[in-house]
C-alpha positions in Angstrom: 76.0 67.7 93.8 77.7 65.4 96.3 76.1 64.3 99.6 78.6 66.4 101.6 77.9 69.5 99.6 74.2 69.0 100.0 74.6 68.5 103.8 76.8 71.7 104.0 74.2 73.7 102.0 71.4 72.5 104.3 73.3 73.5 107.4 73.9 76.9 105.9 70.2 77.3 105.1 69.2 76.3 108.7 71.8 78.7 110.2 70.6 81.5 108.1 67.1 80.7 109.1 67.9 80.9 112.8 69.8 84.2 112.3 67.0 85.7 110.4 64.1 84.4 112.5 64.3 87.5 114.8 64.3 89.8 111.8 61.4 87.9 110.2 59.4 88.0 113.5 60.0 91.8 113.8 58.8 92.2 110.2 55.7 90.2 110.7 54.8 92.1 113.9 55.4 95.4 112.2 52.9 94.4 109.5 50.5 93.2 112.2 50.8 96.6 114.0 50.3 98.5 110.8 47.2 96.4 110.0 45.9 97.1 113.5 46.3 100.9 113.2 45.3 101.2 109.5 41.8 102.4 110.5 43.2 105.2 112.7 45.7 107.9 112.4 49.0 108.1 114.1 49.1 111.9 114.0 45.7 112.8 115.3 45.6 115.9 117.6 48.6 117.1 119.4 52.2 117.7 118.3 53.8 115.8 115.5 56.8 115.1 117.7 54.7 113.3 120.3 52.9 111.3 117.6 56.2 110.3 116.1 57.5 109.1 119.5 54.2 107.2 120.0 54.5 105.6 116.6 58.1 104.6 117.2 57.3 103.2 120.7 54.4 101.2 119.2 56.7 99.7 116.6 59.4 98.9 119.1 57.0 97.1 121.3 55.7 95.2 118.3 59.2 94.1 117.4 59.5 92.5 120.8 56.6 90.1 120.0 57.4 86.7 121.5 60.0 87.9 124.0 59.4 86.3 127.4 57.8 87.9 130.5 60.0 88.3 133.5 58.9 90.3 136.6 61.1 93.4 137.1 62.7 93.2 133.6 62.9 96.1 131.2 64.6 94.5 128.1 66.2 94.2 125.8 65.0 90.5 125.6 62.7 90.0 128.7 60.0 92.3 130.0 57.3 92.9 132.5 54.4 95.1 131.5 55.9 98.5 132.6 59.3 97.4 131.5 58.0 97.0 127.9 56.5 100.5 127.9 59.6 102.0 129.6 61.9 100.3 127.1 59.8 101.1 124.0 59.4 104.8 124.9 63.0 105.2 126.0 64.2 103.8 122.6 61.7 106.1 120.9 63.2 109.2 122.7 61.0 109.7 125.8 61.9 108.5 129.3 59.0 107.2 131.4 59.1 106.2 135.1 59.6 102.4 135.6 56.4 101.2 137.2 52.8 101.1 135.8 51.5 103.3 138.6 54.3 105.9 138.3 53.8 105.9 134.5 50.1 106.6 135.0 51.0 109.4 137.4 53.3 111.0 134.8 51.2 110.9 131.6 48.4 113.2 130.5 45.1 111.4 131.2 42.8 111.2 128.2 39.3 109.9 127.4 38.6 106.7 125.5 37.3 108.9 122.7 40.7 110.6 122.4 42.6 107.3 122.4 45.0 106.7 119.5 47.7 104.2 118.6 50.8 104.7 120.8 48.8 105.9 123.8 49.1 103.9 127.1 46.3 101.8 128.5 46.4 101.3 132.3 44.5 98.5 134.0 43.2 99.3 137.5 41.5 97.9 140.5 39.9 100.7 142.3 42.4 103.6 142.2 45.4 101.3 142.0 47.0 100.7 138.6 48.4 97.2 138.2 49.1 96.7 134.5 50.0 98.8 131.4 50.2 98.2 127.6 50.6 100.3 124.4 47.5 100.9 122.4 47.8 99.4 118.9 44.4 100.4 117.6 41.3 98.3 117.0 40.8 97.8 120.8 44.2 95.9 121.1 47.4 96.5 123.1 50.9 95.3 122.9 51.9 94.1 126.4 53.8 91.6 128.5 51.0 90.0 130.5 52.3 87.7 133.2 54.8 85.0 134.3 54.9 82.1 131.7 53.7 84.4 128.9 55.4 86.6 126.4 55.0 90.0 124.7 51.9 89.9 122.5 49.1 91.8 120.9 45.8 91.2 122.7 42.3 92.7 122.8 41.6 94.8 125.9 39.7 92.5 128.1 38.1 94.8 130.7 36.4 98.2 131.0 38.5 98.9 134.1 41.1 100.9 132.3 42.5 104.4 132.2 44.2 106.0 129.2 47.3 108.2 129.0 49.3 110.1 126.5 53.0 111.2 126.7 
């Protein structure tokens, strides 16, 4: 193999790697999400349609792993917290309001004992909701946390949360 053929082959490999990196990242995050929810059930109580929407929304949010946070953004490549939940559920077939507080006002409020993957977790101070994420199971949520960060899977860090189901 000549040097120019080797160089061309290496460039093709690198280009293919860049083009496939998003698909690879989505695949890895889907595996992480499945691992996080393996101990629970996606169907639980309630309708199968709602559970399917919740599962789809959860997978859509996971596929956005690594996308940057931007205040006021609702995708497809930048998100704030409620923009991620809005985008994920809309792509799954259910339209939610745009802000965290409005989403909380719209969903059915549930107890922690009823919580299942795909439900929404709302962070509050007093009665005001200031943040939202999608429950992934195992005490973790997919969310877009703050400026300078990105969509990620994180453990719920406080007890000041409410739970909601579509």
